[in-house]
C-alpha positions as CSV (number, residue, x, y, z in Angstrom):
1,M,0.0,0.0,0.0
2,S,1.4,3.4,-1.0
3,S,2.4,5.7,1.9
4,R,1.2,8.5,-0.3
5,L,-2.3,7.3,-0.3
6,I,-2.2,6.7,3.4
7,L,-1.1,10.3,3.9
8,I,-4.1,11.4,1.7
9,A,-6.5,9.4,3.8
10,G,-5.0,10.8,7.0
11,S,-5.3,14.3,5.7
12,V,-9.0,13.7,4.9
13,L,-9.6,12.4,8.4
14,V,-7.9,15.4,10.0
15,A,-9.8,17.8,7.7
16,S,-13.1,16.1,8.6
17,L,-12.4,16.5,12.3
18,I,-11.5,20.2,11.9
19,F,-14.6,21.0,10.0
20,H,-16.7,19.0,12.4
21,N,-15.6,21.2,15.3
22,A,-15.9,24.5,13.3
23,S,-18.2,27.3,14.2
24,S,-21.9,26.4,13.6
25,A,-22.2,29.7,11.7
26,A,-20.5,28.1,8.8
27,E,-22.1,25.3,6.8
28,E,-20.8,22.0,8.1
29,P,-19.5,19.7,5.4
30,A,-20.3,16.0,5.5
31,K,-17.7,13.9,7.3
32,L,-16.1,11.4,4.9
33,P,-17.0,7.9,6.0
34,Q,-14.2,5.4,6.9
35,Q,-15.4,3.1,4.1
36,A,-14.9,5.9,1.5
37,I,-11.3,6.4,2.8
38,E,-10.7,2.7,2.5
39,Y,-12.0,2.7,-1.1
40,I,-9.6,5.6,-2.0
41,L,-6.8,3.5,-0.6
42,D,-8.0,0.5,-2.6
43,L,-7.6,2.4,-5.9
44,E,-3.9,1.3,-5.7
45,S,-4.5,-2.2,-4.4
46,E,-2.6,-5.0,-5.9
47,D,-5.8,-6.9,-6.3
48,F,-7.7,-6.1,-9.5
49,Q,-11.2,-7.0,-8.1
50,T,-10.5,-4.7,-5.1
51,R,-9.6,-1.8,-7.4
52,E,-12.7,-2.4,-9.5
53,K,-15.0,-2.4,-6.4
54,A,-13.5,0.8,-5.2
55,T,-13.9,2.5,-8.6
56,R,-17.6,1.4,-8.8
57,S,-18.4,2.4,-5.2
58,L,-16.8,5.8,-4.8
59,P,-19.1,7.7,-7.1
60,D,-22.0,7.2,-4.7
61,Y,-20.2,9.4,-2.1
62,G,-20.4,12.4,-4.4
63,E,-18.8,15.7,-3.4
64,P,-16.9,14.7,-0.3
65,V,-14.5,12.4,-2.2
66,I,-13.7,14.9,-5.0
67,E,-10.8,16.7,-3.3
68,P,-9.2,13.4,-2.1
69,L,-9.4,12.1,-5.6
70,M,-7.7,15.2,-7.0
71,K,-4.8,14.5,-4.6
72,V,-4.6,10.9,-5.9
73,T,-4.2,12.2,-9.5
74,R,-1.2,14.2,-8.3
75,G,0.6,11.1,-7.1
76,D,3.0,8.7,-8.9
77,S,0.6,5.9,-9.6
78,L,-1.0,6.2,-13.1
79,E,-3.3,3.3,-12.3
80,A,-4.7,5.1,-9.3
81,S,-4.9,8.4,-11.2
82,V,-6.8,6.9,-14.1
83,R,-9.3,5.3,-11.7
84,A,-9.7,8.6,-9.8
85,I,-10.6,10.3,-13.1
86,L,-13.1,7.6,-13.8
87,V,-14.7,8.2,-10.5
88,L,-14.9,11.9,-11.0
89,E,-16.5,11.3,-14.4
90,Q,-19.2,9.1,-12.9
91,I,-19.9,11.7,-10.2
92,Y,-20.4,14.2,-13.0
93,V,-22.6,11.9,-15.1
94,K,-24.8,11.1,-12.1
95,G,-25.7,14.8,-12.2
96,K,-26.5,15.3,-8.5
97,E,-26.9,19.1,-7.9
98,A,-24.6,19.2,-4.9
99,S,-21.6,17.5,-6.7
100,V,-21.9,17.8,-10.5
101,S,-20.5,21.3,-10.7
102,K,-17.4,20.5,-8.6
103,A,-16.8,17.3,-10.5
104,E,-16.9,19.1,-13.8
105,D,-14.6,21.8,-12.4
106,A,-12.2,19.1,-11.2
107,L,-12.1,17.5,-14.6
108,D,-11.5,20.8,-16.2
109,L,-8.6,21.5,-13.9
110,L,-7.1,18.1,-14.6
111,T,-6.9,18.8,-18.4
112,R,-4.1,21.2,-17.4
113,A,-2.3,18.7,-15.2
114,K,1.5,18.6,-15.3
115,N,1.3,14.8,-16.0
116,P,0.4,14.5,-19.7
117,S,-1.3,11.1,-19.1
118,V,-3.6,12.6,-16.5
119,A,-4.4,15.6,-18.7
120,I,-5.2,13.4,-21.7
121,R,-7.5,11.1,-19.8
122,A,-9.3,14.0,-18.2
123,E,-9.9,15.5,-21.7
124,E,-11.2,12.1,-22.9
125,A,-13.6,12.0,-20.0
126,I,-15.0,15.4,-20.8
127,D,-15.2,14.6,-24.5
128,R,-17.3,11.5,-23.8
129,H,-20.0,13.7,-22.4
130,A,-19.8,16.7,-24.6
131,D,-23.6,16.9,-25.1
132,I,-24.3,16.7,-21.4
133,R,-21.6,19.4,-20.8
134,K,-23.1,21.8,-23.4
135,R,-26.7,21.3,-22.2
136,R,-25.7,22.0,-18.6
137,A,-23.6,25.0,-19.6
138,V,-26.6,26.5,-21.4
139,R,-28.8,25.8,-18.4
140,E,-26.3,27.5,-16.0
141,I,-25.9,30.6,-18.3
142,K,-29.6,31.1,-18.4
143,K,-29.9,30.7,-14.6
144,M,-27.2,33.4,-14.2
145,G,-29.1,35.9,-16.3
146,G,-27.5,35.3,-19.7
147,N,-29.6,35.0,-22.9
148,V,-28.9,32.0,-25.1
149,R,-30.4,31.8,-28.6
150,L,-30.6,28.5,-30.4
151,W,-30.6,27.8,-34.2
152,T,-33.9,26.9,-35.6
153,A,-34.6,25.2,-39.0
154,K,-35.9,28.5,-40.3
155,S,-32.9,30.6,-39.1
156,I,-30.5,28.1,-40.6
157,A,-32.2,28.3,-44.0
158,E,-32.3,32.1,-44.0
159,A,-28.7,32.5,-42.8
160,Q,-27.4,29.8,-45.3
161,V,-24.9,28.6,-42.8
162,S,-22.7,25.4,-42.8
163,N,-24.4,22.0,-43.1
164,R,-22.8,21.2,-39.8
165,V,-25.2,23.5,-38.0
166,V,-28.4,21.8,-36.8
167,P,-31.5,23.0,-35.0
168,G,-30.9,23.2,-31.2
169,Q,-27.3,24.3,-31.4
170,V,-26.3,27.6,-29.7
171,R,-26.5,30.5,-32.1
172,F,-25.4,33.4,-29.9
173,I,-25.1,34.4,-26.3
174,V,-25.9,37.7,-24.7
175,L,-24.6,39.0,-21.4
176,G,-25.5,42.3,-19.8
177,A,-26.4,44.0,-16.5
178,R,-28.6,41.1,-15.4
179,W,-25.7,38.7,-15.2
180,T,-25.4,37.3,-11.7
181,G,-22.7,34.7,-12.3
182,K,-19.8,37.2,-11.8
183,E,-16.5,36.4,-13.5
184,H,-16.4,32.8,-12.2
185,G,-19.6,32.0,-14.2
186,L,-18.0,32.9,-17.5
187,R,-16.4,29.4,-17.5
188,F,-19.7,28.0,-18.7
189,L,-19.5,30.0,-21.9
190,K,-16.2,28.2,-22.7
191,R,-18.0,24.9,-22.2
192,V,-20.7,25.6,-24.8
193,G,-18.1,25.3,-27.6
194,R,-18.1,27.4,-30.7
195,F,-21.1,29.6,-31.5
196,Q,-21.8,32.4,-33.9
197,A,-21.3,35.4,-31.7
198,L,-21.1,36.8,-28.1
199,Y,-23.0,40.0,-27.5
200,L,-22.0,42.2,-24.6
201,I,-24.6,44.8,-23.6
202,K,-23.5,48.1,-22.1
203,G,-23.6,47.8,-18.3
204,H,-22.2,44.3,-18.1
205,P,-20.1,43.7,-14.9
206,F,-16.9,42.3,-16.4
207,S,-13.4,43.7,-16.0
208,G,-11.1,44.0,-19.0
209,P,-8.8,41.1,-18.0
210,A,-11.8,38.8,-17.4
211,M,-13.2,39.6,-20.9
212,D,-9.7,39.1,-22.5
213,D,-9.5,35.7,-20.9
214,L,-13.0,34.8,-22.0
215,V,-12.5,35.8,-25.6
216,K,-9.2,33.8,-25.8
217,G,-11.1,30.8,-24.5
218,L,-14.0,31.0,-27.0
219,S,-12.0,29.5,-29.9
220,G,-12.3,32.5,-32.2
221,T,-16.0,33.2,-31.6
222,P,-16.4,36.9,-32.4
223,H,-17.8,39.3,-29.8
224,E,-19.7,42.6,-30.3
225,I,-20.6,45.5,-28.0
226,R,-24.1,46.9,-27.9
227,D,-24.8,50.3,-26.4
228,S,-28.4,49.4,-25.4
229,E,-30.6,46.4,-24.6
230,A,-32.8,47.4,-27.5
231,M,-32.8,45.1,-30.5
232,L,-34.7,44.7,-33.8
233,G,-34.0,41.0,-34.4
234,I,-32.7,40.9,-38.0
235,G,-29.6,39.7,-39.7
236,N,-27.4,41.6,-42.1
237,G,-28.3,41.0,-45.7
238,G,-25.8,43.5,-47.0
239,N,-26.0,47.1,-48.2
240,F,-28.6,48.1,-50.8
241,N,-26.3,50.5,-52.8
242,E,-23.7,53.2,-52.3
243,R,-26.4,55.8,-51.4
244,G,-27.7,53.8,-48.4
245,G,-30.2,51.2,-47.4
246,C,-29.8,48.0,-45.4
247,I,-31.1,44.7,-46.8
248,V,-32.8,42.5,-44.1
249,G,-31.2,39.1,-43.9
250,G,-32.8,36.6,-41.5
251,V,-35.6,37.7,-39.2
252,S,-35.5,36.2,-35.7
253,E,-38.6,34.4,-34.6
254,G,-40.6,36.1,-31.8
255,L,-38.6,39.3,-31.8
256,A,-39.5,42.9,-32.7
257,A,-38.9,42.8,-36.5
258,Q,-41.0,39.7,-37.0
259,K,-43.8,40.9,-34.8
260,A,-44.0,44.2,-36.8
261,G,-44.1,42.4,-40.1
262,I,-40.5,43.0,-41.4
263,R,-39.5,40.3,-43.8
264,S,-36.2,38.9,-45.1
265,G,-35.3,40.9,-48.3
266,D,-36.9,44.2,-47.2
267,I,-34.7,47.2,-47.6
268,I,-34.6,49.5,-44.5
269,V,-34.0,53.1,-45.5
270,K,-35.0,55.1,-42.4
271,F,-35.1,54.5,-38.6
272,E,-37.1,57.1,-36.6
273,G,-36.7,59.5,-39.5
274,Q,-32.9,59.0,-39.7
275,P,-31.3,57.7,-42.9
276,V,-29.9,54.2,-42.7
277,L,-26.7,54.0,-44.6
278,N,-25.8,50.4,-43.8
279,F,-26.3,47.6,-41.2
280,R,-23.7,49.2,-38.8
281,G,-25.5,52.5,-39.1
282,L,-28.8,50.8,-38.2
283,V,-27.2,49.2,-35.2
284,E,-25.9,52.6,-34.0
285,L,-29.4,54.1,-34.3
286,I,-31.0,51.2,-32.4
287,G,-28.3,51.7,-29.7
288,K,-29.7,55.1,-29.0
289,K,-33.1,53.7,-28.0
290,A,-34.2,51.6,-25.0
291,A,-35.7,48.2,-25.1
292,Y,-39.5,48.3,-25.6
293,D,-39.4,51.7,-27.2
294,T,-41.8,52.0,-30.2
295,V,-40.2,53.4,-33.3
296,E,-41.0,54.0,-37.0
297,V,-39.1,52.0,-39.6
298,E,-39.3,52.9,-43.3
299,L,-38.5,50.2,-45.8
300,F,-38.9,49.2,-49.4
301,R,-40.7,46.0,-50.3
302,D,-41.3,45.0,-53.9
303,G,-40.5,48.6,-54.9
304,K,-43.1,50.1,-52.6
305,L,-42.3,52.3,-49.6
306,K,-43.8,51.1,-46.3
307,T,-43.7,52.6,-42.8
308,L,-44.0,50.2,-39.9
309,K,-44.4,50.8,-36.2
310,V,-42.0,48.5,-34.3
311,T,-41.7,47.9,-30.5
312,L,-38.1,47.0,-29.9
313,S,-37.2,43.8,-28.1
314,S,-34.5,43.4,-25.4
315,W,-31.3,41.5,-26.0
316,L,-31.6,40.2,-22.4
317,D,-35.1,38.7,-22.6
318,Q,-34.9,34.9,-22.6
């Protein structure tokens, strides 16, 4: 039996006793059962069946065994490290609210382990559950006040995007003043994978360094700043001509443009009486308004000028 694992088990027992006697004002963590400690020791047993039983049994203990398992992965036994990663993976897959987030964070941390074998196996564990990871990331982003828009069959057809995009995938994410996840919550955006764009609404709570780190971790996903929550809900179909006009590309379902009757292919020429020179100019004009303001949009359709009343949507509404 490795003295290293004995030290790990000993440290777990000491920590449990310290926490057990801590002030009642703090939340008291669960004391790690002796059987769990023995299972952790068994990950390096010379007997295969003993190692297997420990690997099968440890996930049931959930959160309390995560930190001891992380210590195991930093040791010199690749066998014990691999089994510790398998246990962390199963804790994550079981999806219990109290432990799934910490298990996922632990696996993320292990992908940057100094031991290449440990890092590779942690990456493999994450990759095996990419769909679960993305769904959970989207759920957490929404809970923290972010807005996640998904691709639909209609939006895919209108945008003429790659065949690899399918309905249900993340199209774009919006973060603004309603975000409650602070900077730590930004890690969930990295777990979504690549998406079309990240929109940051004026008033978002992130520091420059946090945003720089996020942008680097988004695999080249572009990000744009918006000066207001107000949005029209159209895609850029290009400029009409050198004298101005913005061609409407896709029209997002359920948002301001669609509700007002704006269609793909319309040519917007004025917004609240101001000439629209191009898509960027339209964005700047919208940015001077507030969400839910009602505005006039002048456009050409089939050669005829139309004026529509539009109540702007909010980027942050889910």
